[in-house]
N, C-alpha and C positions, 0 to 999 in steps of 0.2 A: 716697539709700537704698542704692544699689549700694556706695558707699564704706563705709557702716556695716556691711553684710553682709560685705564683704570683710575689714574689720578684725576683725569677730567671728570669721570663718573662721580668720584667722591666729592669733588668741588661742586658739581651740579647738585648732588644730593644735599650737600650742606646749604647751598643757596636756597633750594626749595624748602628745606626744613625751616630755615630762618623766615622765609616768606610765609609759610603756613602758620608758623607760630605767631608771627605778627598779625596775621589775619584771623587768629582764633583757634588754632589747633589742627589736628589731623583730620582730613576729610574722610567721608565714608558714605555708603549708601543708606537709604532710609530704612530698609528692612521691615516695612509694614508698621511703623510707629503710628498710633492713632492720633488724630488731631487733638489739639488742646481742648479740654472741656468734656471729653468723652470718658467713659469708664474703663477704656482700654480693652486689650484682647483677653480672651478667656484662657486661663492657665491650665496646663496639664491636659491638653487635648491630644488626640492621636498624632497630629501633625504639628504640634507646637514647636517653636524654635525661638532662639534669641534674635533680637534686633542687632544690627551692626552698630558699632560705636561711632558717633559723629565727631565728638571732640574729647580731648582729655584736659585735665586740670590738676594742679597740685592741691592736695588736701592735707590739713594738719589733723592727725589723730590724737586721741586722748593722752597717749604716752609721749607726745611731742614729735613723733616721727612725721616727716613730710613725705607723702607718697603721691605718685602719679596714678590717676584713675580716670575712668570715664566721667565726663562732666555731667553733673546733675543726675546722677544715676546711683542706685543701690541694688544689691542683690539680697533676696530672701531665700535662705536655705531651709526648706521644710523637712520635717521628719519623713522618712520614706513611707511610713504608714499613715500619713496625714489623711483624715477622713474628708468626705465631701462637705460635711457640716463645717469642719475647721477651715476648709478652703474658702467657703462662703464668708465665714467670719473674717478671715484674713483679707479677702477682697474689700470687705466693708471698712476695715481699718486702713487699708491703703488709700481708699477714696477719702476717708475722714481726714487723713493727714495731708491730703492734697496731692497724692501720688497717682500715677497712671501706670498700669501694667502694660509693658511694651513687648514682653516676650517671656518664654519659659522653656524649660527642657524637662519633659516628663520623666525620662529615665534618670535624671539627676535630681529631680524634685527641687528645682531651682527656679525662682521667679525674678525677672528683671523689671525694675520699676524706675520710671522717670519721675523725679521730684521737682518741685518748684525751685527756680534759681535763687529764690530768697530764703530757702530752707537749708540749713546746714545738714550735710549728710550724716554726721555723727548724732545730731538730734533726732533725725528720722529713725536711724538705726536703734537708738536707745529705747524708743517707744515700740517699735514693731517687733523687736526680738523676744518680747515677753508674751506675745500673742500665742494662744494654744495652737500646737501643731508646728511651731517654728523651732528649729534647732539653733539657728543663729542668723545674723545678718551682717552685711559688710559692704564696702565699696567695691566696684568692679575694677580691681587692681590691674595695672599694667605689669606684666611679668617679663622676665628676661631669660636669655639663654645662659646656660651654666658652663660655657667654656671659659678660657682665661681672660676674656674681655679684651682681646687684641683688637686693634682697629682693622678695618677692612684692608688697608694697604699692608699692614704687618701680616695679616693672614694670607694675603696674596703672595708675599715673599715666602711664606712657609709652604705654599702650595706648589712652588716651582719644582722642577725635577731635581732629584738628588744629584749632587755633583761629587760623589765619593765620600761624603761625610760619614765618619764611622764612630763618632764619640759615644753614642749610646747603643751601639750594636753589640748584642750579646752573642757569645759562642753557645750555640744550642745544639744538642744532639738531634740530628735530623731523623726522628722517628718517622715522620712523613715529610716528603720533599716539599719545600716552599722557598720562595725567593728571599734573597738577602736584601734588607732595606733598613733605612735609618729608623731608629726608635722601635725595633722589633723585640726589645727585651720583654715586653708583655707576654709574648708567646711562651717563653720559658717560665716566667713568673707564675702564670696561671696553669701551666702544663697543658697548653692547648695542643702542642704538637703530639703529645701522648694521647690526648683525647681523640685527635683526628685518626689515630690508628684504629679506633673503634667506630667512629662515625664522623662524617663531615656535614651531616644534616639530612634533611628529607624534603621532598617536594609535596608532602602530604598537606591537605587542607586543614588537618588537625594541628599543624605545627607552623602556622603563619606568624611572622613577626610584624608588629605594628610600630611605626615610627611617627610620633606626633611632634612636629618640628617645622622648621622652615623647609621649603620644597627643594626638589631636585630637577634640574633641567632635563629635557628630553634626551639630549645628547650626552648625558652622563656616561662615564666609562668606568664604573666601579662594580657593576654586576650586570648580568645579561638582562636585556629588556624584557624577556619573557618572565622574569622572576619578580617584577615590580609592577604594581598598579598604583596610580597616583590620583589623589582626590584633593579637592579643596577642603577646608576644615568642615564645611557643611555636608560633605559627602558627594559632591558633584564631580564626575570624572574629569580629569585633565588629559587631553589628548595631545596638545601641542606643548610648548615650553611650560614647564611647571614654574611656580614662583620660587624665588631664591632670595637669600640675603647676601650682603657683600662678603661675608666670611665663609659662605658655603657650609654653614653649620649643619644643616640637615643632611647634606651629602657626607660630611665627615662622620656624623653619628651613624648613618646607614652603613658606611664603609666598615666601621669597627664591628658592628653587629653582624653584617651579612655580606660584606664585600668579597668578591672573588672574580678576578679576571686573570687568565693565564696566557695572554697574548704578549705583545711587545711591552705593554705596561702591566706589570705584575701587581695585583691587588690581593690582599688577604685580610679578611675579617675573621670572625669566629665561626659562623654558620654559613657554609659555602653553597648550600643547595636550597635552603628555605626560601619560600616566597615572602615578599614584603608588601605591606599596605602602607603607603605614605599618606598621612593626613596632614596637609599643609596648613599651618596656622600663621604663616608669615605674610602672605598677601603681597609680595613684591614680584611683579610679573617681569620686569626688565631691570637690568643693572642700573639704568639711568633714572629709575623712578624711586622716590623716597620710600624707605622701609616703613610700612604701617605697623604701629605698635601692637603687640599681642596683649590681650586682656584675659581675665579669668573666663569670660563667657566663650571666647574663641577656643581657649584651651579645653574647657569642658566639652564643647561641641566636637573638637578634634578627637578627643579620647572616645567619645560616643561613636564617631565615624569609624575609627580603627576597630572598635569592638564589633559593631554591627556589620562591618565588611568582612569579618571572619578572623581577625587577629586573636591569637591566644596568649601571646606575650607582647606587651606594649611598652616601648621605651619613651619616657618623657624627660628629656634633658632641658627642662624649663624650671625656673625657680622664682623666688621672691625678688621683686624689684625694689630699688630705693635704698639698698644697704650695701656696705662693702667692708673691707678689713679695717677701715678707719672709723666706722660706726661703733658706738659703745656696745658692749656685749649684751646688755639688756635689750637694747633696741634691735640688735641682730636677732636675738632669740624671739622677741615679739613678732618680728617680720616672718620668721620661719614658722612660728606657730600659726600665724594668720594664713600663710600660704597653704599649710596642710589642712587647716580648717576649711578653707574654700575648696580644696580639692577632694576632701573626704567623700562628697557625693559621687565622684567618679570611682573611687575605690569601692564604695558600696555597690555601685552598678557593676563593677568588675566581678564582685562576689556573686552577683545574681547570674552572671554570664560565664562563670568558670574561666576567668581571665586573670592573668598576673600582670600587674603594673609595676614597672621598674623606674624609679625616679633617681635623678642625680641629686646628691645631698646638698650641693651648692658650694660656692667658692669664697665665702665671706670670713674665713679664718676663725669661725666659732668652734671651739673645741669642747664646749660643754653644752651641746644641743641635746639635753637629756630628757625633755618633756615632749611627748608625742603630740598632744593636743591641749589647748588652753582650758583652764578650769571653768570658764564661762560657756563652754560648748555644751549645749543642752540636748544633744542627740542621744538616743539610747546607746547602751554599752555595746550592743552587737554591731552597730554602725561604726563606732570607734574601733572595735576589734577587727574590722575588715582590714585595717593596716597590718595586723599581725598574722593574717592568713592569705591576703591577696595583693600585697604590695611589698616591695623591698626598696630601701633607700641606700644609695651606694656612695661611699667616700672614695677618694683618690689617693694612691700611694706613688712614691717615686721609685727610682731604680734600686734603692736600698730597702724597699718595702717599709718606708717610713711615711707617715701621713704628711701630705705635701704642705710645705710652707715656703713659697718661692719668693726670694728677696734679691735685691741688688744693692750695690754700694755698701758692702760689708754689713748687710742686713739692716741698713738704715731705712730702706724703702721696701715695703712689702707689696709684691705684685698681686698675689692671691694665695689663699690657703684653703685646703679642703676642710669643710665642716666635719666635725666628729662629735660623738656623744651617744648616749643610750637611745636616742631617737633615730640613729643610723644603724643599719643592720649588717652591712658587709662592705669590704673595701676591695678595690682592684686597681691595677695600674692606670694612672691618668696624668702623668707628667712627662712631657716630651715623648709621647708614643706616636707611632706611625702605622699606616696601613699600606704604604708603598709609594707615597707621594709627599714627602716631608713629614713633619711632626706637629702635634698640637697638644694642648694641655687643658685640663679642667675636669671636674666631675662629670661634665657632659660626655666625655669620652671614656671615663671609667664605667659609667652605667651601661653602655651598649655591649661591653665585654660580658657583663652579667646577663644581659638580654640574649646575646648570641648563645651563651652557654645554656641558658634555660631552654632555648629552642633546640639545642642538641639533645637535651634530656627528653623533650617532647617528641623529637624525631625517633629516638630509640624506643620509646614506650608511649604511644599516643593515648593510652588509657590513663596516664598520670594526670591528676587534676592540678589546678593552679596551686592549692595549698600543699599538695604533695611535692610538687616541684620546688616550691619555696622551702619546705622542710628539708628536702635532700640537699639543696644548695647550701643551706646553713650547716647541716650536719656533716657535710663533706669538706667544709672550709678549713683552711690552715689557721692556727692561732698565732700569727707571726707579725702582726702590725706593730711597728715601733713608733712611739709618740715623737712629734716634732718638738723643737725648742718652744714654740708658741704653746703647744699643748701642755708642756711642763709648766710654763709660766701661768697658764690658766688653771693649774692644779690637776690636770688630767694625766697622772703619772702612768696609769695603765689605760691605754686608749680604748675607747668604746667607739666603733666595734673593734674587738680584738679578733676579727675573723677576716680571712683573706681568701678570695675566690680560688678554688682548685677545680678546674674543669675536668681533669682526668679522673679524680676521685668521684666527682659528681656524676660523670658519665658511667663510671663503674657501678655506682649505686643505683642509677636508673636502670641499668641493664640487669642488675641482680633482682630488682623489684619486678622486672618484666615477667618473670615466671610466677608471680604471686597473683592469684585470681582476684578480680574485683567483682563482688556480688552487689548488684543493684536491686534494692528492695522496692516494693510498690510505693508510689507517691502517697505521702501522708497529708491529707487535707485537714488543716487545723485552724481553729479560731483563737482569738485572744483569751488567755487563761484556761483554755481547754487542755486536757491531758489525754494523750493516746499512747499506746504501747505497741512496739514491734519487736519481733524476736528473730534470731538467726542462730544457726548451729555451726560448730567447728569440730572437725575430726582431726585428731593428731595423726600425722602420717607415720609409716613404719619406722622411719629414721628420726622421728620427733621434729626435726627441722630440715629446711632445704639447704641452708648454708651455715657455715661455722668459721669463725676466726679464732686462731689459737696463737697467743703471744707467749713465747718462752722468756721469762724474766729471771735472770741467772745472777747469783752472787759471784763476783770475779775477784774476790780477795784471796790472799795466798792460801788460806786453809781449805779453800774449795777446789784446789788444783786437781785432785784425783776424781772428784765428782764431775768436773768439766770433762776430764778424759773419758769418763764413762758415757756422758751424754754425747760426746763426739762420736764414740764408737757405735752408739745405739741410734743415732739420729735418723739414718736411712730406714731402719726398722720402724721407728715411731711414726715417721711421716708417711711411710707406705701404708701402715695399718690404718691410720686415721683417714687416709685419702681414698680408701677402697670400701667405704661404708655407704655409698650412695648419697653422700652429702658433698656439696661444693665447699671444700675446705681450703682456706688460705692460712699462711703462717707468717709470723714475724719473730724477731729476736731483739731483746733488750737486756741490759745488764746494769749493775750498780756496784759501787764500793762504798764511798762516803764523801762528804764534803771535804775538800782538800785543806782543812785548817786543823791545827793542833787543838785538842787532842784527838780529833775524829779521823783525820786522814792526812795524806801527804801529797803536796803539789808535785814534787819531783817524781813520784811514782805514777803520776797520771790519774790519781784518784778523782772520781766524780760521783755525784749523788745519783746520776742517771745517765745512761747512754742508750740511744736507739741505734742498735747495730744494723737492723734491717726492718724497715716498715713492713706492715702486713702486705703480702703479695702472693700471687699465684706462681711465682718463679721459684720453683723448688731448689734449683741449683744455687740461687742467690741466698736462700735460707740456709742451706747446708754450708755454704761458704762462710756465712756470718757465724754459725755455730763453731766452725773450725777455727775461727779467729778469736774466740772468746778469751783464750789464755795468751794472746799475743798483743800486749803482755798481760800477766797477772798484776793485780793491784794490791795496795798495802792495807788500807783501812786500819789505821793505827790502833784504835781501841777495839774492844770486843764487839759491841753493838754496831750495826751498820745502818745504811740509809734506806731501808726497805719501805718505810712510809712515803718518803719523797718519791721513790721509784714507782710505787704503786699509784701515787697521785698523778705523776706525769704520764704513766702508762694509760691511765683512764682519761686524762684531760689534754695532755700535750701542751699545757698552757705556759710552761716555762716558770722560772723562779728568778725574780729580780730582788736580790738580797738587800740592796741598799736603797731601793725605790727611786733610782735616778732615771728610770725610763728606758734603760737599755739592758742588754743581757751579756755585756762584754767583760764584766769584772770577774775576778777569780772566784770560782765556785758556783757561778750562776748557771742556770740551766736554760738553754735556748728553747723557745716555743717550737713545736714541731708537730706535724700531722702523723699520728701513729698508724693510720690507715684502716681503722675499724670501719667495716661496711655497715650501712644503715640497716639492712635487713637481716644481718647475721646474728646467730648465737655467739656471744663473746666470752672467751675463756682466757684467763691468765694462769699459766703454770709457773708458780713462784718457788724457786729452788734456793735454799739457803741453809746455813748451819749455825746462825748466830741470832741473838735477840735483836729487837728493833730499838733504835734511838726514839725516845718519846719526849717531845718538847714540853709536855705537861708535867714531866717529872725531872727535867734537867734543862740546863741552858742549851738550846739546840735550835737549828733552823728548820723550816718546813712545816708541814701540816700535822695536825693531831690525828689520833686514831679516828675520831668522829668525822673529821673532814675527809679523811681518806675513804671511810666506809660510805659516806654520803656520795662522794664522787664515783665510786665503783657502782653503787646501786643506781645512781642517776643514769649511768650508761648500761646498766643491766649486766654487768660483768660478773661471771662466776670465777672464783679463785680456787685453784687446786694447789694445795700446799705440799711441798716435799721437804721434810725436815731430816737432815742427816747429821744433826748435832743436838743443840739444846736451844730452841727458840723461846723457852720459858713462857709458853702459853701465848706469845704474841701472834704467831702464825695461826694458831687455833682460833684466836679472836677474829681474825680477818676471814678465815674460812667459814666460820659459823655465820658471820654477818652477810655472806654472799651466797649462801646455799651451796658451798663447795665441799670438798673433802680433803682430809689431811692424811698423809702417809709418812710414817716414820721409816727412814731408810738407814742402811748401814753407813759407816763413815765414808765410804767411797761411792755411795749411791748405786751399788751394783744392781739394784732392783728398779732403777729409774724408768726403764721402758715399760715394764709391767705396771708400775704405779701410774704413769701418765695415761696409759690406755685404760686402766681400770677407772681412773678419775673421770675421764671423758665418758666412759660407758655409764657411770653413775649419774653424770650430768644429763645424759640423754634418756635415762631409764624413766624418769619422772620429771615433768615440767610444770611450771605454773602458767596457766592461761590468764591473760589480762587484756584489757582494752585501752588503747591510747586514743585520745581525742585529737584528731588532726585539724579539724575545723568544724564549726557549727556547734561547739560545745555549749553555747548560750541557750540552745533549744533543749538541752538534755536536763531533765529533772533528776533522773537516776539511771544507773546501769546495775542490773541485778542478775547474779552477784557481781561484785566488783572484780573478783578473780576466782579461779579454781586452782587449788594446789594438788600436787601429787597425781597429775593426769598422765596416763601411760599411753604409749603408741597404740593406735587403733581405737581409742576411746573417743566418744563424742560428748560435747557439752553444749548447752544452750544458754545464750545471754538474752535478757529482755531489756530493751531500752525504753524508758518512759520519757515521752516528749511533752514539753509544756509550751502552749501557744504564747508568744510574746509580742505579736503584731496585731494591730487593729485591722479591720476590714477597710482598706484604703481606697483610693481613687482608681486603682487598677490591681490586678492579681500580682502578688509577689511570690517569687520562687526562690528557694534556698536549698542547700545541700549540707548534710552532715556526713563527714568522712571519718571513718574509724579504722584503726589498724589493730588487728588481733595478733597478739604475740605469745609465743611459747618461750618463757623467760625473755631474752632480748631478741629472739629470732622471729621474724615476721612470717605469719602463716596465711593470713587472709586480709583483704581490704574490703570494706563495706561502705556503700554509699546509700544514704537514706534521703531521697528527695522529699522536700516539703513545699506545700503550696498554701498560701493564704489568699482566698478568693477576694476579688475586689467588689466594691458595692455597685 
């Protein structure tokens, strides 16, 4: 009976859609539109809002794209520091061109204009966008959901109860008990089950999730009713049935981010306890009523609602409309650029409200989405840079951690493919994944996995700001995404992003930062082009740093057999000594021989350029076990030099090595990408033990990185290298040690002094540190930091930094607030976090 009702509903919706289209488009309320011949409403007032869209039409843009947008309507996106004088000039221009202001959103600095039906939207836009104070202008686009575009009936079939289907069910170590359900492989992929050992979320008001999407019915059964508050897109509470679309898109997004039910129907998302703000932009109140199309104005208003109602992490699984996998690449890219351009005011608003926005990257098969914003976008750089501090764009991967390209009929018909490129930040599972009631696909469902993980970070440490959460998510990610065939066809042999969500490592890093104090300085009130200075001091603690990661990187070729024996016998002593210094120390084990090709190494001996025997961990028994297996077996390394440079590079980056650039890491000698486990806040040390010189591709035919590339990678991560030379490395080890502020120890042929050397090397690293300041966000306000660093600072000593700020904003129509976040580091170890609030008073 349900199937019959569902089909009847779709037929009725189709009939109504045809009827409305015949009669002139989608219907809607008036929303306070002024009558023809008036000057319109005043923009940017305290209670300003957008008018509802009455009708839509197809519009041909300058690049030939045909898009659906609000009829006879354009949007003007002002700079956020637009002055009162510029607003008045803009109003005059709108009137001169025959337009009427019908709405605005002050927080987003966006004005909605009705234009004469005889005027082409593109002509109006071309004239208005050059007016002073305007960042850009465009049509009020219809946007779309970013799932796999299944029809309502297909989604209904996917929503039915599981009937024992097991095809994508992964075998997962049950670190935390959870139900078995179809499509659960995402749990193992992002290591959510390990993250749940540390936290399953928090009910704190500082860790609320926002969902800007289609609505959820009151009788939803994916999270407890006490955890969710539902609003229409304008912020009005919904007490009875929420709006929904035929595919339950909003419910699915919410389920992946925050679903948790432990009754007869088992539901699992990422964040089990966090409260949810649902801002419904779908406007479908009953299944039998036609779906009202979402536009940019509704999306911006919905994001505003989520933020003002208290959400700190907001999911937006909505994207550019009017394009698909069959659209030309350039038109796809133009559409993606336009969407981001229109949404940038929301990202800038998130920046002022310490909120992180998480967007689905889209499903249009575009693998070279490399440009964040178009060149004609006239906004100041700080507004553009909001994307790099307060937003993440999420791609989707499949069960093989490959970026999705879903096809049928022997790849003749492409259903959908995840967008990829440099404008995308991170990937997570999004193909045939489930939360306990069937499976779904699309970047729509990859994004809320990141949203839920961000909420876990905020739950552990509520002092973390949005840019700090973003920083930790990216710093904790695995470099393991494999390109699809379509990506290779588009020339994207190394996928961007090459970062894959790791919830466990992100939660670990958030917990490590928990003990690092956040100093909030007095608010700096500053005007355009004015300079002001603030100072803060840092004292080095007795142990120099609060946490340290040590990676043992060991030569495992035959000549090093007795050195390995010595390390194995001394491992307990070394680890115990370093673990009892009042520092949170974790260890890892890696090794190397050489590439398994003549004349460098031997395939039959198991030679490799790099092995990760044990990622950095607090499990001491696992570390000792890995050390004890270093010579099981020993490797060959046919010639004298070895692959130390490749091993160091992989230890620093974990990025893998695709020798033939075919997009995979399966060929002989290739190094798989892998997360080494470095913690964001820790001092990072590699103990490199070898008795041979280094292969150098600048002096011979050889694979892998140069000395300069390795040194750059080590310094970018802040890694100190302690060298143990028990043979003759011919100055190669000294070169690395000197470039990373490490120390070199010459050992006897069997490394009998290895324990003492390692301990002494660590003590030297801790005896004096370099203090420096890393800019996490708000760097555009900083004119200078004086000094840029202090070298040779000893435990107990205090140093002072002075930050000179430069005013970059006009006195606009209202007061603008910003934050500068700084991390103060002792070498790579985090010592202090500093927040500098900034205010630009309004006129």
